[in-house]
N, C-alpha and C positions, 0 to 999 in steps of 0.2 A: 146592760149594754150602752157601749157608750156611742158618740158621736165624734169621731175628731178629722175638721177637717172634711164635713159635711160626711166621710167615711165608717159607715156600724163598725162595731169589732161586736162580738157576743161575750156576754161569761157565761159564769158553771153554769146560769138556769138555763142554759139554750148550748145542748151536747147531743143531742142528737134527732135531725130532724130526715121525715120519710118523707117519700113522691112517689105517689102513683101519677109516671107519665103517659098520660093521654093524650091525644089528638091528632096524632101525626099521619092519623088517614087520612080526617078530616079535613087537616093542615093542604094538604098535596091535592085533595080532591080539591078544596075550593079555587087554588091555580090552575087545575086543568090536568092534573101530572100524576101520574100511576101513584097506590097506596104505598111502595116500595118507597120510593121518594123522600116520600114523606117521613119517612124510617132512618136512610139515611138523612137523614137531616137533623131528626129529630136525634142519632143518635150524634151527634155533631155539640147538639146545643148541651145533652146529658153530660161529655167531657167539661165547656166550659161554667153549668152549672157548678158542679162537684169543684169544681178548681176556684168556683167562685164563694163557698159553702168554706172551704178549708181557708183561702184568705181570710174569711172576716169571722173565723175560727171555730167554726165549728167541725168537731174533731171526731163526727161520727156521723155520713149519710147514707140511707141505704133506699134504694130504686126497685119499684117493678120492673122489671126485665122483660119479663113471660113466664106468664101464668098457666098454670095447669091443665084450664081451659082452651084457651086457648091454642091450642094444636086442629083445632077445630074450625082455625080460618083459610082461606086459600092457598093449596100445598105452593104455591109459586111464593108468597107473601113468607110465610113461614122459613121459606127456604132466603129467604131474602134476610130476614132475619136474623141465623143462624150464619148465615154471612158477613154479616155487621159487627157480629161476636165474636167471631175467628177475625178478622181483624184488628178488632179491636185487643183481644189478647194478645197477640200480635205488637202493638202498642205499646202495651201496658207493659210488656216484658224489656222493649227497649229504652223506654224511658223510665226506666224503674229507682231508677236513682234521681235522676230528674225531681219527682211531684214526690218518692218516698211516701206512697199508699200501702197501706196492708188491705188485699183485697181477701172479700170473704165473699162465697159462695152459698147462697140459701138454696135447698129447695131438693129435688131427686135430679142426681146428673147421673143414673145410670141410664137410661131414655135416650142419654146424649148419642153422638158419634164415639167410637174410642178417638179418633185427634179432638174434637172439643174436648172432650175428658181428662185424658192427658196434657193440655194447653190452657186447665182451669188449674188441673191440681200443681204442675210445674208454675204458673205466678204467686197460686196462694201461698207456695213453698219458701219461691222466692223475696216476698215480701211478709214476711210473717214479722218478722223486725221491726214494722215499722209501727209508727203513733200513731200514726190518723186511720183512720177504718172508714172501705167503705164496703158496700154489704150489696151484693146485686141479688134480687129474688128471679132465682131461673126455672122454671121448670116447678111454679110454688103454686105454693094455695096454703092459706090457712090451717083448713083442718084437715087436709094433710097431714103435717104438718106435725097440729094436736096426733094426728091418731100415730104418728111417726112417735112421737116422745112417748107417747102411752106402751107402744111397746117393745122401746127402750127400756122400761122402764120394768114391762114384765121378768123382758130377759133378763133383769138384774135379779125376782125374787122378791119383787118389794111388794109386803100382805099390804099398808098404809100409804100411801100416797098425799103428798102436800102441795101445796101452790108452788115453795120452794123445788124443791124435783121436780114438779113440770116443768116450771121454768128454767131449769137447770139442764132437761132436753133439750130444748126448741131449739132450733139455727141457730136464732140468736141467744146464746147463751151468755157470748162472751162480751156482751155490752147491754146498758140497760138498755129501759125500754124507750122507746123515742118520745120527745117532749111536743111535736108537731107533727102530725103528717096534712101533706101538699096534695091536692089531687086538683091536675089540671082539665081542660076541655070539657069543664062544665056539669057533670053530670055529678051529686052528691050522693056518695055510695061509696063499702070501704073494698066491696069486689075482692071477700075473700083474701085478703093485707093484712096477719099484725093484726089479726082479732081477739088475741090472748094480747100481745103488749101494748094494744089499740087503749085498754082497762082508764086509764087517767090521762091520752094524749089530748094535745088542744088540734081540734078538725080544722084547719085552710081549705074552701073551694073556689079558687076562681076561672072564670067562662077560654081565661086565657090559655091558646092550643098551646104542650106543649114546646114546639122547634120556635116558640115566639116569646116562652121565656126570658127572660133578662137579669140582669143585674137589680136594676131599680124595681121590677117584682118581690124578688127573695128581698131586699132590701127593704119592700112596707109587709110582704111576712113575715120579715124580723121584728118590726115596730108593733104589730098587730100583736103580736106572741105577748111581747113587752106591759104592752094595754091590759090584757088577761089579769083575773088574781085567781093564780090556782090552786083548790081548794084541799082536794085528794079528800071529799064527803066530810072535809071540816066547815067547823063555823064560817 
């Protein structure tokens, strides 16, 4: 990591950062607003966070946008989140040449509406040539991902399955495992997110609610990452 004119710039040790974006609903409730408003503000901050991470040199960002368990939330809240996603996909397509981000959606897209699936497929296809990766975990659960990977391998007729085989069949097979996983909102758990990929990830938990996560917070996360010694099971 380098700091030039007080601006952080990461090196090859920090290639991939993942976020569990928690706290949108609580952020809104603290302001006597509906939870859906918190998701709107959280979506706006999501764009700012991704842009800042790319600006300081982080080439891969993964975000936990919607879990397989989130369908149990109130119907109005789920619909609002899907509407935000639809609008975001439209914006991605309009601004693709400006940001040059490769979009990858992780999860089971089969349960989404035809319109959303078509938008996702179009954005993934149009952005496939770019180098900066944004992984959006949508209708995602890590156990379901691992089960899906084993199903893929079973269909290939493999009699023996290695760790590399499993990693290659996961939704994240196109990128290295996250170097650090950040959870906002104060809870200290992974909530079924990237369980296989997190084997040697660093963890960072903060009480800051997602809509309030700032570039200054990200700078501190990066500094904390570089203060740690990653041993990978060695001395």
